[in-house]
C-alpha positions in Angstrom: 43.7 100.9 16.1 42.5 101.6 19.6 41.1 98.0 19.6 44.5 96.5 18.8 46.2 98.7 21.5 43.7 97.5 24.1 44.3 93.9 23.1 48.1 94.3 23.4 47.7 96.1 26.8 45.3 93.4 28.0 47.7 90.7 26.9 50.6 92.4 28.7 48.6 92.7 31.9 47.5 89.0 31.7 51.2 88.0 31.2 52.3 90.0 34.2 49.5 88.6 36.3 50.3 85.1 35.3 53.8 85.4 36.7 54.5 84.0 40.1 55.2 86.7 42.7 58.5 86.9 44.6 60.3 89.5 46.7 63.7 89.4 45.0 65.2 88.2 41.8 69.0 88.4 41.3 70.0 87.6 37.7 72.8 87.8 35.2 75.2 86.1 37.6 77.5 83.1 37.9 76.0 81.2 40.8 77.7 78.3 42.5 74.8 76.6 44.3 77.1 74.1 46.1 74.3 71.6 45.9 75.1 67.8 45.7 76.0 68.2 42.0 77.9 71.4 42.5 75.7 72.9 39.8 75.8 76.4 38.4 73.0 78.9 37.7 72.5 82.4 36.4 69.7 83.6 38.7 67.9 83.0 42.0 64.5 83.9 43.2 63.7 84.8 46.9 60.3 84.9 48.7 59.7 85.4 52.4 63.4 85.0 53.1 63.9 81.7 51.3 65.1 80.6 47.9 62.2 79.4 45.7 64.1 78.8 42.5 67.5 78.9 40.8 68.1 78.6 37.1 68.7 80.6 33.9 68.1 84.3 33.9 65.7 84.4 31.0 63.6 81.5 32.3 63.2 82.9 35.8 62.5 86.5 34.7 59.8 85.0 32.4 58.3 83.0 35.3 58.6 85.4 38.2 57.8 89.0 39.0 59.5 90.8 42.0 59.4 94.3 43.4 63.2 94.0 43.7 65.2 92.9 40.7 69.0 93.0 40.8 71.3 92.7 37.8 74.5 91.1 39.1 76.3 92.3 36.0 78.1 89.0 35.6 79.5 88.8 39.1 79.8 85.7 41.3 77.3 84.4 43.9 78.0 81.8 46.6 76.1 80.5 49.6 76.6 82.8 52.6 79.9 81.8 54.1 80.0 80.0 57.4 82.9 80.2 59.8 82.9 76.8 61.5 85.2 77.9 64.3 85.5 81.4 65.6 85.2 83.5 68.8 82.7 86.0 67.7 81.6 87.4 71.0 85.1 87.8 72.5 86.3 89.2 69.2 83.7 91.9 69.6 84.6 92.7 73.2 88.3 92.6 72.3 87.9 95.3 69.7 88.1 97.7 72.7 91.5 96.4 73.9 95.0 97.1 72.6 95.5 95.4 69.2 98.9 93.7 69.3 98.4 91.5 66.2 101.3 91.7 63.8 103.8 93.2 66.2 107.4 92.2 65.3 109.1 92.7 68.6 108.4 93.1 72.3 109.5 96.8 71.9 106.7 97.3 69.4 104.2 95.7 71.8 105.3 98.2 74.5 104.9 101.2 72.2 101.3 100.0 71.3 100.5 99.5 74.9 101.8 102.9 75.8 99.6 104.5 73.1 96.5 102.6 74.2 97.1 103.6 77.9 97.4 107.2 76.9 94.0 107.0 75.1 92.5 105.0 78.0 93.9 106.6 81.1 91.8 104.7 83.7 91.6 101.1 84.9 93.1 97.9 83.6 95.2 97.8 80.5 94.3 94.8 78.3 95.4 93.7 74.9 95.9 90.7 72.8 97.6 89.4 69.7 101.4 89.2 70.3 103.3 86.2 69.1 107.0 85.7 70.0 107.4 83.4 67.1 107.1 86.4 64.8 110.0 88.2 66.5 113.7 88.1 65.8 114.2 86.9 69.4 111.7 84.1 69.6 111.6 83.9 73.4 108.8 84.8 75.8 109.3 88.4 77.1 109.5 89.4 80.8 107.3 92.0 82.5 110.1 94.3 83.7 109.3 97.1 81.3 105.6 96.8 82.0 106.4 97.1 85.7 108.5 100.3 85.1 105.9 102.0 82.9 102.8 100.9 84.9 103.7 100.4 88.5 100.1 101.2 89.7 98.0 100.1 86.8 97.4 96.4 86.2 98.2 95.1 82.7 97.5 91.7 81.0 98.3 91.1 77.4 97.1 87.9 75.7 99.1 85.9 73.2 97.6 85.5 69.7 96.2 82.0 70.5 94.7 82.9 73.8 96.8 80.2 75.5 99.5 82.5 76.9 99.6 85.9 78.4 102.0 88.3 80.2 100.9 90.3 83.2 102.7 93.0 85.1 103.5 92.9 88.8 100.5 95.0 89.8 98.1 92.5 88.1 99.9 89.5 89.6 99.6 91.1 93.1 95.9 91.8 92.7 95.4 88.1 91.7 97.6 86.8 94.5 100.0 85.0 92.1 103.3 84.3 93.7 106.4 82.3 92.8 105.6 78.6 93.4 101.9 79.0 92.5 100.9 75.7 90.9 97.7 74.5 89.2 96.3 71.8 86.9 96.6 72.6 83.2 98.6 75.7 83.5 102.0 77.2 84.4 103.2 80.3 86.1 106.7 81.0 84.8 109.4 81.8 87.3 113.1 82.5 86.6 115.7 82.9 89.3 113.0 82.9 91.9 111.0 85.8 90.3 107.8 85.9 88.3 108.4 86.8 84.7 104.7 87.6 84.1 104.2 84.7 81.7 101.1 82.7 82.3 100.2 79.6 80.2 96.7 78.2 79.8 94.7 77.9 83.0 97.1 80.2 84.8 95.8 83.1 82.7 92.5 82.8 84.5 94.1 83.6 87.9 94.5 87.2 86.6 91.7 87.4 84.1 89.0 86.9 86.7 90.2 90.2 88.3 89.6 92.2 85.1 86.4 94.2 85.5 83.6 93.1 83.1 82.7 95.6 80.3 79.4 97.4 80.6 76.4 96.3 78.6 76.7 99.2 76.2 80.4 98.4 75.6 79.5 94.7 74.9 76.7 95.7 72.5 78.9 98.1 70.7 81.6 95.5 70.3 79.3 92.7 69.2 77.6 94.9 66.5 81.0 96.0 65.2 82.0 92.3 65.0 78.9 91.7 63.0 79.7 94.5 60.6 83.2 93.2 60.1 81.8 89.7 59.4 79.2 91.0 56.9 81.9 92.9 55.0 83.7 89.6 54.5 80.6 87.6 53.4 80.1 85.7 56.7 76.4 85.0 57.4 76.9 82.3 60.1 79.6 82.0 62.8 80.2 79.1 65.2 81.1 80.8 68.5 83.2 78.3 70.3 82.9 78.5 74.1 80.4 80.9 75.6 78.8 81.2 79.0 75.0 81.0 79.1 74.8 84.7 80.0 76.6 85.7 76.8 74.3 83.5 74.8 71.3 85.1 76.4 72.7 88.5 75.5 73.2 87.4 71.8 69.6 86.1 71.8 68.3 89.4 73.1 70.1 91.3 70.3 68.6 88.8 67.8 65.1 89.4 69.2 65.5 93.2 69.1 66.6 93.0 65.5 70.0 94.6 66.2 71.9 91.4 65.5 71.2 89.6 62.3 74.1 87.3 61.9 73.4 83.6 62.6 75.2 82.1 65.5 75.9 78.4 66.3 76.9 78.8 69.9 78.9 76.2 71.9 78.6 76.5 75.6 81.8 76.5 77.7 82.6 73.5 79.9 81.3 74.8 83.2 78.8 73.5 85.6 76.6 76.6 85.5 76.2 76.1 81.7 75.3 72.5 82.0 72.6 73.4 84.6 71.3 76.2 82.4 70.9 74.3 79.1 69.8 70.9 80.6 67.0 72.7 82.4 65.9 74.5 79.2 66.8 72.0 76.5 68.4 72.8 73.1 67.7 76.3 71.8 66.9 76.7 68.1 65.7 79.9 66.4 66.3 81.2 62.8 69.3 83.0 64.1 70.6 81.0 67.1 71.4 77.3 67.6 72.6 76.0 71.0 73.1 72.2 71.1 76.9 71.8 71.7 79.6 72.2 74.4 83.2 73.3 73.9 85.8 71.5 75.9 89.6 72.1 76.0 91.9 69.2 76.0 95.2 71.1 75.8 96.8 74.4 74.9 98.6 75.6 71.7 101.7 74.6 69.8 103.1 78.1 69.7 103.2 78.4 73.5 104.2 74.7 73.9 101.0 74.0 75.8 99.9 71.4 73.2 100.1 67.9 74.7 102.5 65.6 72.7 103.2 61.9 72.8 106.9 62.5 72.7 108.9 65.6 73.8 109.1 68.8 71.8 112.0 68.6 69.3 113.1 72.1 70.5 112.6 71.3 74.2 113.5 67.7 74.9 112.4 67.9 78.5 108.8 68.9 77.8 105.7 67.2 76.4 103.1 69.9 77.2 100.0 68.9 79.3 96.3 68.2 79.3 94.2 71.0 80.7 92.1 68.6 82.8 92.5 65.0 83.8 91.2 62.2 81.5 88.4 61.4 84.0 87.0 64.8 83.4 86.8 64.5 79.6 85.2 61.0 80.1 82.6 62.3 82.4 81.7 65.2 80.1 81.4 62.7 77.2 79.2 60.4 79.2 76.8 63.3 80.2 76.6 64.8 76.7 76.0 61.4 75.1 73.1 60.7 77.4 71.7 64.2 76.9 72.2 64.0 73.1 74.4 67.1 72.9 77.3 67.6 70.6 80.8 67.5 72.1 83.4 69.7 70.5 86.8 69.4 72.0 89.9 71.6 71.3 92.8 69.3 70.7 96.2 70.4 69.3 98.9 67.9 70.2 98.9 64.2 69.1 98.6 63.0 72.7 95.6 65.3 73.3 94.0 64.1 70.0 94.5 60.5 70.8 93.1 60.9 74.3 89.9 62.6 73.0 89.5 60.2 70.0 89.6 57.2 72.3 87.2 58.8 74.8 84.8 59.7 72.0 85.1 56.2 70.6 84.1 54.7 74.0 80.7 56.3 73.7 80.1 56.5 69.9 81.2 52.9 69.6 81.0 52.9 65.8 79.2 54.5 62.9 76.8 57.2 64.0 75.4 60.7 63.1 76.1 62.5 66.4 78.8 64.7 64.7 81.0 65.0 67.7 83.8 67.3 66.6 87.5 67.7 67.4 88.3 71.4 67.0 91.7 72.0 65.3 92.8 68.3 65.1 96.2 69.9 64.5 98.8 67.2 65.1 97.7 63.6 64.5 99.8 60.5 65.0 99.9 58.4 61.9 98.1 55.5 63.7 95.2 57.6 64.8 93.8 59.1 61.6 91.5 56.1 61.1 89.7 56.8 64.4 88.0 59.8 62.8 86.4 57.6 60.2 85.8 54.6 62.5 83.7 56.7 64.9 82.5 59.4 62.4 84.3 62.0 64.4 84.4 65.4 62.6 87.7 67.2 62.4 86.9 70.9 62.4 90.1 72.7 61.1 91.3 76.2 60.4 93.7 76.3 57.4 95.4 79.6 58.3 96.9 77.8 61.3 99.1 75.9 58.8 100.3 79.0 57.0 100.9 80.9 60.3 102.7 78.0 62.0 104.7 76.6 59.0 107.7 78.8 59.7 108.4 77.1 63.1 106.2 74.0 63.3 109.0 71.8 62.1 111.2 73.1 64.9 108.6 72.1 67.5 107.7 68.7 66.0 110.6 67.5 63.9 110.6 66.5 60.2 108.7 63.2 60.7 106.0 64.2 63.2 105.1 67.4 61.4 103.9 65.4 58.4 100.8 64.5 60.5 100.2 68.2 61.3 97.7 70.4 59.4 96.8 67.2 57.4 93.5 68.5 56.0 93.3 66.2 53.0 94.1 63.1 55.1 91.4 64.2 57.5 88.9 64.8 54.7 89.3 61.3 53.5 88.1 59.9 56.8 84.5 60.9 56.5 84.4 62.5 53.1 83.7 66.0 54.4 85.4 68.6 56.6 84.2 72.0 58.0 86.6 75.0 57.8 86.9 78.0 60.0 89.2 80.9 60.8 89.5 80.8 64.6 89.3 84.6 64.6 90.6 86.6 66.4 93.4 84.0 66.9 93.8 84.3 63.1 92.5 86.9 60.7 88.8 87.1 60.3 88.9 86.8 56.5 87.4 83.6 55.1 89.3 84.2 51.8 92.5 83.7 53.8 91.0 80.4 54.9 90.3 79.5 51.3 93.8 80.5 50.1 95.5 78.7 53.0 93.5 75.5 52.3 94.1 75.5 48.5 97.4 77.3 48.0 99.1 76.7 51.4 101.4 79.7 51.0 101.8 83.0 52.8 100.7 86.3 51.3 104.2 86.7 49.7 103.9 83.4 47.9 106.2 81.4 50.3 107.1 78.6 50.1 107.3 78.5 46.3 105.8 75.0 46.0 103.4 75.4 48.9 103.5 73.9 52.4 103.0 70.1 52.6 100.9 70.3 49.4 99.8 66.6 49.7 97.3 67.9 52.3 96.0 70.9 50.2 92.3 70.8 49.5 90.7 71.3 46.0 88.9 74.6 45.4 85.5 72.8 45.4 86.2 71.1 48.7 87.5 74.3 50.3 84.2 76.1 49.2 82.2 73.2 50.5 84.1 73.4 53.8 83.1 77.0 54.2 79.4 76.4 53.2 77.5 73.1 53.1 80.0 71.1 55.2 80.2 73.8 57.8 76.4 73.8 57.9 76.4 70.0 58.3 78.8 70.2 61.2 76.1 72.3 62.9 73.2 70.0 61.9 71.9 72.8 59.7 72.6 71.4 56.1 68.8 71.2 55.4 68.3 75.0 55.9 71.6 76.6 54.8 75.0 76.0 53.2 73.8 75.7 49.6 71.5 77.8 47.3 68.6 75.5 46.7 64.8 75.9 46.8 63.5 75.8 50.3 66.7 77.0 52.0 67.4 80.3 53.6 68.3 83.1 51.2 71.8 83.6 52.7 74.3 84.5 49.9 77.2 86.6 49.0 78.2 88.4 45.8 81.9 88.6 45.0 83.9 90.5 42.5 86.0 87.4 41.4 85.5 83.7 40.9 86.9 81.7 43.7 86.9 78.6 41.6 88.8 80.1 38.7 90.7 83.2 39.8 94.5 82.9 39.7 96.1 81.9 43.1 97.7 85.4 43.2 94.2 87.0 43.2 92.5 85.0 45.9 93.6 87.4 48.7 92.3 90.4 46.7 88.7 89.0 46.5 86.2 91.6 47.6 82.6 91.2 48.8 80.2 93.4 46.8 77.2 92.6 49.0 76.1 90.1 51.7 72.5 88.9 52.1 70.7 87.2 55.0 67.2 85.8 54.5 66.9 87.9 51.3 67.9 91.1 53.2 70.9 93.0 52.1 73.1 93.5 55.2 76.2 94.8 53.5 77.1 96.5 50.3 80.4 97.9 49.2 
């Protein structure tokens, strides 16, 4: 009897020793690998931060042994979500300003600012997130009430899109802004000879440069809170669009200390100091940080009428908007970046701005290429210009929630015919066969599930409009998921290391409580992240 027992024990030990060793096995799941075949699996195996196998649970449990085994209990696993257009760093620092998102009137804004000022009794009062298009009175406010409440404290409150702001008289005085102040790519609003406090696009910087910079501790606190918020929503990589080199260096230091784990694809801002910095160093690439792109601004936003249009605004026949720099500047940037082999990513909203940038890109790209120059937003495209994206392999990087935020008033700005070329995600997808998706947070909500819902369903949270908004340009669920994973990775030249759950790629994945591919439309905004993993390390668990 003892002999039989020993033989069985020995056989068991041999079987265990014959298994391949791994660090983590997650099994009993529905896994969407988002590989080229969009194949499904039940389990994945991780070793040294990378996926080494996917397949059926029984097969992988028989082949591998791991110190950490996780039963997913039938839940749903996807590649770590990638936000292809966000403002991560500034979102973090902005968490320490007055939150004005969702306010329904100027009066509500004032109440929130008063509450913030009471809790923060010293220094500048800053805030962001108001949108006059959400108010009953859809006109820009004036700063009279701010002047009454805060005669001695400077105040600047940014509009939701970052392309407009209102400042009180104290802030305007400190910045030296007076009636008649003019500048390229911005406006200082004046009515009846008096400053209203409204600043559009480049005019905002006249005041913003006077705001004291936050301390290092404040920045670190904000960035780490931003990371926690991203992890709670399944984001493992963010494209941070428009940073100075000092901010990128700070991000790199937090990566190296181990405090910051989220991966960042950082685009440098269009400023000479940033060109000097990166051209002297060359492209930066670590497991967590990738710096090989520049963010340029062609125009402003549709909501503040700063978007540059080919024909006048339907609701303001004397106005077409404006470019933020002259065309020669955009051409010179394109020339330099082409020669240096850096990616050019340009914010373009209006059809005139998009045409300008498409033609300048085309001048240097000349035809089919794999340089992956991007147009960020690609929001309003003239019907004759869509083909330019495909002709020059220009990548439209879009944010679907802009469509569902703007759909209430976009037709008023653009008219019934021109609006058909706006938020045209499916038409843009057809040009190259792929399209990266982002949120543009904090301009829009940080949730990638709102991105997915807006791309596929094209309704607001209340289910309006009943048939969906311009549904001819909705994306399929598979394509929306690709846009948040493998296509977003591709837009960053990172598709060989992330964006799908395949052997050899980073073990970045998210476990959800519902199936994005099959859940009813009405449940998509209720999806919850159960856990988020980066490089096989759990960084969030509900």
